[in-house]
N, C-alpha and C positions, 0 to 999 in steps of 0.2 A: 442335893437330896432328890431321890427319884419319887415322882408323884405316884400315889397308889392308884391302881386300876380298879375301878368300881366293879364289884361282882354283880352281874346282871341277873334278874329274877328268872325262875324257871319258865321256859317257853318264850323268852323274849325274842321277838322276830327282828333280827338285825336287818333283814331285807326290806323292812318298811322304812328304814332311815333314808332320808334324802335331803339334799340341798335344793332349794327352789328359789327362783327369781320372782320377786314380788312386783306389784304393779308399778312402783316407783323406780324399778331397776335394781333395788338392793336385794340382798340374799338373806334368806332365813333357813334354819335347819328344822326339818320335821322328823320327829322320832316317836316311838311308842312311849307312853308314860311309864314311870318306874315308881316303886314304893318310896324311894329316896327323894322323890320330888315334893314331898310334903312341905318343906320350908319354902320352896320356890312357888308352890301354889298359894301358900299363905301370903307371900309377898305380892304376888300377882293380884290376889283378891283385895289386899289392903289398898292398892293403888287405883282400884276401879271406882268410878263415880257411883253415887246412890242410884242414879237412873239405870246404869248398866247392870248393877247387881239386881235391881228389881226386875228388869227385863229378862234376865237369865233365870232367876229363882222364884219369880212371882211373889217375892217377899223382901222386906228390907233386912236382908241377912248380912249384917255388917261384919260379923265374925264367923268363921267356919269352926264347927265343933270338931273334936278329935275323931268322932265317929264319921262325920262327913269327909274329913281328910282321908281317913283310911279307905272309905268306900270309893272315893275319887281316884286314889293312887294305886289301889290293889285291884287289878283286872286279870282275867284269864286269857286274854288275847284271842278268844274264840267267840264266846257269847257276849262278853263285855270287853269292848275295845276302846281305848282312848289314845289320842295322839296329842302331842304338844308341839308348838312352833317356838323356837328359841332364837334370840339374837344376843350375842355376847354372853351366852349362858342363861339369860333371863327368859322366862316364859312370857310370850307375847300373844299366844292364842292357844285355845284348847278345843278339841273336837272329839266327840265320843258317840258311840252307839251301844245300845243294850238290846239284845235279841228279845223280841216279845212273842215270836212264833218261829217255827222252823225256817220260814222264808222271809220274815220281816223284822225290822229293828227300829227302835226309836232313836233319833239322832238329835244332838244338841251341840251348840257352839258357844264359846265365850271368848271374845276378842278384846285385847287391851285397848282402852280408850285412846292411848297414845299411838296405836298402830292401826286404828280403823281407817278404812278407805284405801288400804294398800293391797287388798285382794287376799288376805289371809284366810277368810272364811271360805272363799271359792276354792282355794288350794286344798284346804282341809276336807271339804266336801268331796272333791275329786279323789283324794287319797282314801278316804273312808269308804267311798262307793266301790273303788277297785278292790280294796281288802274284803269288803263284805261279799262282793260277787264271788271271789275266790272261795268263800266259805259257804256258798249256797244261799245267801240272802239275796232276794230279788227286789225288795221294796223297802223304802224308808218312810217313816212317819215322824211327825214332830208336832208339838204344841207350842204356839207362839202367841204372845200378846199382840193385839192389833196395832199398837203403837210402835212395835219393833219392826219398822219398815226395812231397816238394813238387812235383818235376817230373812225376812220374807223375800227380799230382792235376791239374796244369795240363792234361794231355791228356784225362784221364777226365772232368773236370768241364766241358769245353768244349762238350759236346753232340754230339760226334762218336761214331760207332760204332767204338770202339777195340778192336783185336785185340792180345793180348799173347802172347809166347812166351818161356819161360825156358830159357836154354841157356848152359852154360859160365859160370855166375855172372852173366849179363847178361840183362836184360829187353829183348826186341826188341818195339817198339811200332810199329803201323802203322794208318793210318786214312785214309779218303777225306776230302778237305777241302771238297767241295761243300757248300754250305749245306743244312742240314736244318731242319725245324721246331724240333727240339730245340736246335740250335746258335744259331739266330736268337733263340729264347727266352732262352737263356743270355746272349747278348751284350746283348740288350735289358734283361734284369734287372740285369746288371752296370753298364751305362751308367746305369740309373735310380738304383741305390744310390750310385754314385760321384758323380753330379751332384747328387743330393739332399743327400749329405753335404757337398759343396762349398758348398752354400747355408747350412749350419749356422753357419759362421763369420760370415756376413753377417746372418742372421736371428736366431740365438741365440748371439751372441758372449758369452764369459765376460769379455772385457776389451776396452776400446776406447781408442784414442788419437785425439784430434781435432787434426790437424796444420793449423796456420793458425788455431787458436783465437785470437780477437782480444779485446782489452779494449774495443774500439769497439762499443757496443751495436747499431750499424746494420750491422755487418759480418756476412756470411753465417756465417763461422766462429764468431762469438759467438752468433748465433741458434741454430745447430745445437747447440752445447754447452749453451746455456740450455734448449733443449727436452729434451735428454737428461736434464739434471739435474732439471728440473721434473716430468718424467714418472716419475721414481723408478727409473731403470735399476738393475737388481739386481746387475749385474756391477761390476768395477773400472773406473774412468774416469780418464784422464789427458789433460792438454792439452799441446800442443807449441807453445811461443812463446818466442823467445829473450830477450824482455825482461821478462816477468812471471813471478814465482815461483808465482802462484796466480791463477786466473780463476774467478769465480763459486763460490769455495770448493773448486775442483778443483785439485790440484797440477799445476804446469806445469813443463816441462823444455825446455831449448834444442833438443834433437834427439830424434827418436823412439828412437834408440839409447840415450838416457839414461833412458828409462822403466824403472823397476826390474822391473816385472812383464812376463810374456809379453803379446803383443798379438795378439788374434785378428783384430780389424777396425781398420784405420786409415781414418778419415774425413778426406779431403784437401780443403782449401779454400784453396789457394795459387794464385798466378798460373800460367798455363799454362807460361810460360817456365821456371819452377822445378820443373816436375813430374817430369822425368826424374831429377833429383837426389834428390827425395823418394822416388821409387819405389826407387832404388838403396839409400837408407838403410833403407827398409822391408824390402827383401830382406836386408840385413845383419842386421836385427833379428829376422828370422824371422816377420814378419807373414804371416798366412794369406790375408787378402783386403783389397782396397782399395775404398772407396766414394768416388768422385771427384765432388764437388759442383761443382768449378771448370768454367768454360766456356772457350772459346777454342780449340776443337779442330776436329773435322771440320765442325761447323756454321759455322765461320768461313772456310772455304776450303781450298785444296789444301795450304798449308803446315800448317794445323791438322790436316788429315787425316793427313799424314805423321807429325806429332808424336804423334797419337793411336795410330797403328799402332806406333810405337816404344815408347810407354808399355805397350801390351798385350804386345808381344814381350818387353820387359824383365821385366814382371810374370810372364808365363808361364814364362820361363826360370828364374825363381826360385821357381816353384811357387805363385804367387798368382793368384787370380781378381780381375777388375776389374768393378765395377758403375759404369756411367757411360761417359765423362765427361758433364758437364752433367746429372747426375742430381738429381732433386728429393729423393731420400733413401729411407729405409726406415722402416717402423713395424711393431712386433710388440707387440700389446696383450695377449699372454699374461701373466697376473699373475705368472708365474714369471720373466718377462723384462722387461716394461715398458719397451720401447725405442721412443723417438721420435727417430730420427736423421734428421730431415727439417726443412724450413722451413715445415711446415703450421701455419697460425694456429689451426686448430680440428680436433680429433680426434673421431671417433665413439666410441661405447662399445665395449667388447670383445664380440665375437660370432663368428659362424661364416662370414663372407664373406671370402674371400681376394681382394684387388684388385691389379691390375697396370695401370699406365698408362705409356706411353712418354714422354708429354709432361709436363713439370713443371707448366706452367700448368693443364693439364687434370687433373693429379694433385690440385691444390688444389681444383678444382671437384668432382672425384669424391669426395674425402673430405668436403667440405662437404655434398654431396648425401646421402651416407650418414648424416651426423650429423643433418641436418634430418629425415630420414625415421625416425630412431630405429633404423637398421639397424646392427647390431653387426658389427665388422670383426675378423678374426683377424690378418691380415698385409696390409700395403700396401707396394708397391715401385714405384719409377720407374727405368727403365733409361736414360733420357737418350738418348745416341747409340748405346746398346747395342753398344759396341765389343767386349764379351766376353759378360758375363752378359745373358741375354735372357729373354723370357717363357717360353721352353722350359725354362730352368733352374728357374724358379719353379714351373712345372707339375710338374716332377719332385718338387719338395719337397712340393707340396700333395697328391700322390697318397697319401702315407702320413700326412699331418699330421692327427691326430685332432681338432684344434681347428677345422678348416676343413670346413664342410658343402658349400659351393659356391664357385665361382671366377668372378670377373668380370674380363675383359681389355678394355682400351681399346688397340687396335693401330692405329698409323699406318703401319706397314710390317712386312714379314716377310722376314727374311734367309734362312731355311731352311724353306720351306713343307712339304717332305717330312718333315723332322724334327718340325715342329709337328703335322702330321697324325697321325704315329705316336704322339707323346706325348699329344696331346689325346685320342686314341681310348682310350689307357690310362686317362687321368684321367676322361673322360666315362663310362666303364664303371662308375665308382665314385661320382662326384660330378658335378652339373651344371656345365657350362662355358659361360658366357655371354660372347659377344664382340660388341663394337661395333668395326667396322673402318672406317677412313677411309684416304685415300691409296691406295697400291698402284698408282699410275699416275705418269707423269712429271710430272703437274700437281699431284698431291696429296702428293708425297713431302716430308717435313719436312727442313730443313737438318740435315746431319750423319748422315742415315740412308743408308748405302751399300747399294743394292739393285740386283740385275740387273733390267733392264726386261723385262717379259713382253708379247709381242704378243697373248697369249690373254686375260689380264686377269681381270676380275671374274667372268666365268662359271665359270672354273676355280676361283677362290677360293671361290665359293659351293659348288661340288662338293666341295672339300676339307672345308669345314665340315660339309656334310651327311654325307659319308662317315665323318667322325670323330665324329659325334654331337654336334657343337657347336651351341648355340642362338645364332643370329646375330640381332642387333637393329639397328634403323636408327639409334638414338641412345642416349645414356646414360640418358635418362629411361626408355626401355623396358628397358634393362639392369637398372635398379634395381626396376622393376615386377616383373620376373621374379625377381630376387634376393630380394625380400620374400616371394614365394610359396615358392620352393624352400628358403629358410632357415627359414621359419616353419611350413610345412605338409608333410605327407607327400606323396609323388608320387601323382598320380591313377592309379587302376587301369585306367581306360579313358576313352573320350570322352563318356560319358553325363552330362548336366548337368541340374541342377534350378535353377530361378530362382524366388526368392521376393522380393516387393517389396510396398510399401504404397502403390503408385501404378500405375494401369492403364497410363499412358504409359511409366513407368519399366520396368515388367515387359515391355511390348511391345518397347521399345528394346533391352533386354538380350537378350531371346529372339532378336531379329533379328540381333544381333551374334554370338550363339552359332551360328546357322546359317551366317552369312556366313563365319565363321572356321573352318568345317569340323568343328564339334563337333555332338553329337546332343542335341536337347532331349527328354528322356524323363520329365520331371516338371514340369508347369506349361506356361507361366509362371503362377505363383500371385500374385494380387494381393489382399491382405487389406483394402485400403481405407485411405484416409488417416487415418481416425479410429480405426483399430485400436490396441489397447493393446500395450505391450511384451510382455505375457504372450501375447497372440494371435500376435504376431510369433514369439515363442519356440516356440509350439506348431506353427506352420506350418513353421518351420525344422526342428523335430524330425522332423516327418513326412517332409519332403523328404530330410533326411540319413539317415533310417532306411529309405528306400525301397531295396530290393535292386537296383533297376534304375538307381540313381544312383551315379556315381563322384565327382562334385564338386558343390558347391553355391555359387551366387552369390547373396549376400544384399544387397538394395538398400533403403535406407530414407531417406526425407525426413521430418524430424521436424515434427509439427504444433506448435502454440504451446506446449502444456504436456506435453512428454514429457521424461522423465529420460534424458539421454544414457547414463548408466551402466547403466541397465536394458537398453537396446538392445544395448550392447556385451556385457553379460552373456549375453543371448540368443544372440548370434552365437558367443561363446566356448563356451557350453554345448553347442551343436550340434557344434562341432568336437571338443571333448573327449570327448563321449559316444559319437560314432559313428566317430571315427578317420579321417574322410574330409576331403579338402581343402575348406575353407570360405573364401571370399573375400568381402570386404565392400566396398560402395560406400555409405558412410554420409555423405550429403552435408549440409553445413551444420551438422554436429554438433561440439561440443567434446568431445574425448576424450583421454585419456592412454594411452601405450603399456601401462601397467600394467593397464588395463581389458581388454586383449585378450590378455594372456599367460596361459598355463596349462601344466601338465605332462601329457603323454599317459600312456597305460596303461603304457608302458615307462619312464616317468620322464624322458623327453626334453623339454626346455624348448621350448615352441611359442609362436607368436604369430599371431593372425589378421591377414593383410595387408589393409589398407584402401586403396581407390583413390578419387581425386577423381571419376572418371566410370566408369560401368559398362563402357564400351568398353575402357578401359585394363585393367580386371580380366579381361575375357573374352579380350583379346589375349594377356595373360600366361598365362592358363590354357590357351589353345590351343597356344602354343609349348611349355609345360611338358608338356602331354599328349603331344605328338608326341615330345618327348625321352623321356618315360617309356616310350612304345611302342618307341622305338629301343633303349632300355637293356634291355628285357625280351625283345627279339627275338633270334633266332638269327642271328648275323652270318656264319655259314658258315666254311669252311676255305679256306686259300690254294689257288688253282688250281695244279695240277701236271700238265699234260697229258702223256701218254705219247708216245713216238716223236719226241723232240726231239734234234737233233744240233747242239748249241751250238758245238762246235769247228769244224764244217763252215762255219757262218755266219761265225765269227770269222776263219777263214783266207780266206774270200772277201772279207770287209771289209778285212783286212790287205793283201791283194793289190791291191785297188782303190786304197787310200790310198797304197800303195807306189808305184804308177804315177801317181796323181793326188793329191798331198798335200793339195790344197784340197777334194777330194771331187768327186762328180758324181752325176748321175742314172744309174740302172741301166738296162741294156737289158732288153727283155722276157724274154729267156732268163735273164739274171742274176737278175732279180726272181723268176722262177719257181723258180730253183735255191735262192735264199735262203729263200723262203717254204716250199718243199717240205721243207727241212731241219727246219722246225718243224711239219710235218704239215698245211700249208695248200696244197693243189693249186690251181694257176691254170689256167683253161681256155686252151687253145691259140688264139692269134690269128695269122692268116697274111695277108700282104699279097698282093693279086692285081692284076695289071697289065693284064689283058685279059679279055674274055668267055671265051675258051678256057681261060685260066688259072683263072678262077673256076669253070668247069665241072669241071675236073680236080681242084681242091682240094675242091670240094663232095663229090665221090665219095670222096676220101681221108678227109675229116672225118666223113662220114656225114650223110645228110639227116635232118631239115630243117636249114637253115643260115640265117645272118643276114649281110647285107652292110651296111657302114657306112663313112662317110667320116670320117677322123680330122683333116680340115682344121679349123684353129682356128675358122674362121667357122661351121662346121657341127657341131663335135664335141659340143656340149652341147644341140643341138636334137633332141628326140625328135619328129621330124615326117617327113612324106613327102619332104622335101628331103634328109635326112641318113641315113636308115636304111630298109632293106627287110628284113622279118622273115618267118619261117615259109616259106622257099623250099624246096619239096619235090621239085621236078623240075629236070632240066637246063635246060629251056626257061625256067622261072621264074628260074633263076639268071642265064642269059644276058640275059634281058629286064631284070631288076633291075639288073645291072651297067651295061648301056647307059644306062638312065634315070638312074642315079646319076652316071655319068660325064658326062652332058650338063649336070648342075647345077654341075660344077666349073669354077672359073676357071682360066686357064692355069697359075698358080703352084701350083694345088692338085692337079694331075694326079699320079697315083701314090699317092693318100692313101686308097684304098679297101681295107678289110680284111674278112676273113671269119672267122666263128666259128660253131661248132655252135649250133643253136637251144636256148636254155635252157627249162626248165620254166616254166610260168606261175606267177607269185608276186609278191613285193613286193621291189622293188629297194632296197637299203640301202647306206649308206656307212660303212665302218669305217676309222678313221684313228688313227695314233699320231704324236705330235709330241714332239721333244726340246726342251722349252721352257727358255730360259736361267734362269728363276727357279724354275719348278715341276718341272723334270726331265721324265721321260716322262709324257705325258698321252694317254690313250686316249679317243677320241670315237666316238659312234654317232649316226646319223640315218637317216631315210628319204630316199632319193634323190629329186631333183627339187625341186619347189616347197618342200616342208618345209625342205630344207637351204638352197636358194639364195635364197629370198624371205623365209621366215619365221624363219630362224635357229633352227629347232627342232633344236638339237644339244645333246647332253648329254655330260659328261666325267666321268672317274674317274682316280685316280692309282694306278698299280701300286706295290707288289704288291696284287693284287686277290683277294678271296675269291669263291667261287661266288655268294654273295648279292650282292656288288658287281656282278658281271657281269650277273646277272639284273635288278638294279635299274637298271643303266645302260641296258639295252635297253628296259625297261618304262617308263622315266621320260620318254621323248620324248612330246610331245603326240600324235603320229601313231601311237603304239604300237598302238591298236586295229586298225589295218590288219594287224598281224602276228597278232592273236588271232582273226581271222575276222570281218571287218567286213561287215555287211549280207549275211550268209549265205555268205560266202566261206569256204573251208576254211582253218583256222589253219596257219601255217607250222610247220616242224619246229623247235621252240624249242631243244631240246637241241643240235641241230647248229649253230644260230646262236650259242648260248652257248659252245660249244666253240671256234668260230672266234674269237670275241672274246677268250676266255681265252688262246688261243695267241698272238694279237697282243699281249696285255698282257705275257706272259712274254717274248716277243721284244723288246719295247720296253724292258723292265726289264733284260734281259741285255746289250743292245747299245746303249749311248748314241751310237754312231756313226751309228745310223739317225736322221738328222735329221728325216725325214718319210716316212711310209708311208701310202698311200691305196689302199684296196681299193674300187673303184667301177666298175661296180656289183657288189654281192654279192646274188645272186638267191636270196632266201629263199623256200622253197616247202614244201609238205607232205612232200616226200621228202628234204629236206636244205637245204644252203646252199652255193651255187656261186659261186666267185670268178671273175668274168668279166673283170675288168681290175685291174691293179696298177701303181702308180707308186711308186718308192722313190728317195730321195736320201740318199747317204752323205756324211758330213762328219767332220772330226776330232772326237773325243769331247770334250765339255766336261767340266770337273771338277764332278761332282755334289756338292752340299752335304751329302747324307746317304748316304754310300757304305757299303759293307759292312764298313768298319773304323771304329771309334770315333775321333772327332776333334772338337775344338772348332771 
């Protein structure tokens, strides 16, 4: 029998629905209230304690009247808004606001006694504030009894500037709901703690049930169970198999509900057709998370994608996270956990590298590479189709994981780049994040990965990595080259390098690589000769590492016939341990064990000197790590917050345009000027002139000197005598210029001549913002003309941007020297140009309906930055993946 689909009330805002992670790591569903919620509200109310009822209603309202129920459940989603949080279909929290003035609303919450302390009130406040802001409300007010400390804490701990007033036994609370630096920091910290906690049941489970554990040694369920057993998992373990009472010495039960212990993690290896039934059984059991090894979901086609979505919906509705489907599994080599819930045939030793790979096949290759290099791993995970849990979740976990020194990610797609950028920046500020990225285009996207296609592509992706401090590599070989360095050695203090070798050719080759890769050679290259002894090699290394003008040492050695490998390794190890600087080795043709290169530094931290097959590999890794070290120690600035912004004015203009043209359209010149003016960006006036007399009259009105130009498509991008006349200082010059321009026009181009006041001499730039389907708002900068149109010398950044981001965006284009005073020219006004870009970034962040904005040209000159032309297109706002309210 097919379940009936409930008819939603008029105006029901589907976009407000969201799955959220609570403080304890479980999942709840947030949605707008519906008239049909009456019975659920009654049930919720009946389970509340007398104290909770009194604190919410200021009266012992043990039973809700029909009138109250109707008022609570019937809202207009505009002036009266209510949200509910549900788990397994039951309401566990209610939040609402009622508008009391055009810009303020009274807010109230009611949280289930059984779910208090899980952060539901904080989540509801975030969602209500975001919704209210979209509808022009700027302030929340509330009345709270003084003894309701939990609710008062929800307001005071949210990062808002809260005002309290005590009168007649009631605390009146009020606060502006616009985001502040403090409120964003609070939301980010809460999200981090919740999502990291949600990973604990996957990575550090106390109990596991393998559903689909088979007695067949060739079955995946049997393989996973065997790996868990053989790796010595320290928690409790059960198998679920209807026919066997025991598998591999592990007790087996017919259903997961029959397992006597609680189950943190259910590992599912059953056919896709049985998955929904298994998920429902896990929900009944109270399982916290699912690891789905099974395939046959989104990677198999549309029907599999629908099944996958239903699995995630069912799991989230019951409070569970889902890793997979089609996952390779997870590994946690912490001796306190000893979890190998994967199908990996070979594991590396325990160590400090956290690894994430979306692909199962590449997961096997990644783990094998780590094992061959002797590189220890803390945690490994494969997300498969990443229907729910993704690399973002694992990055949250690694931020605080003491056992992880560095993180390596192999990414084939990215579902939420804005969130990735934000979390990666948090993580990279503490630990190196190394990424190998493939895919991200319509041709490279793996089956089962559902991603919005981006027309901007790889150039924006590279900007995201750079902005977040991520080290991007071309392949997994380079990923592990870097991982060996950052896991084994301290970060370089700077770019100064010493090279010591026992071969002239080798020292020269290494020194050339140092210079080519942007490092500075400050010691050597030293070549001690091929007949030098290990002791001479040690002395040369000691001098190099002890040089105060050296930050890192690259040691290269080709052994002669009678050299002891252990002595050479000891020399390299001694230099690193004695001086505390990064030392890298290229010890070619030598037999050595990892033990020869291990040591403890002055602080007792276990270290190992990384060794590379070729010097170029060592120098490439050192160059990338040095740049990361410089990024990490640099001042990243503060979020830009330009003054003089009228956000509501722009939103009303946009709403009016979309009200008349629901599909959106380009703005007229006056509309564009009004929109930009509301954000403090004046646009120079452009007027159309239809005759020489008209041109002379307008020149007098605008003020000499002026410019005449044709906007005909054939001529508009030609900066030549055919399309433009500049520096017209007299009426006669204007008349002559108009007539000569008009003669160049074809019949269909008549009426295309426009006039503008002559701008100061300077550098023409292009500032653009684009609402990308995948990346969200993207701000771009370039120098106008050939650098943009022929050389693609365009750089990008993702809002929100700091003042340093803005400065780096402008300075990172190859043509940037033109702005700083090229060949004796006077530098442009950098602060004015930076302020303009900052205002565009805030505008793009605030208004996703701005599909595209192009300021061209922006004339940057010593006295300022003038916007001479602007084109803006408005379209219905896409649903951004990383909005101002937390959601999975």
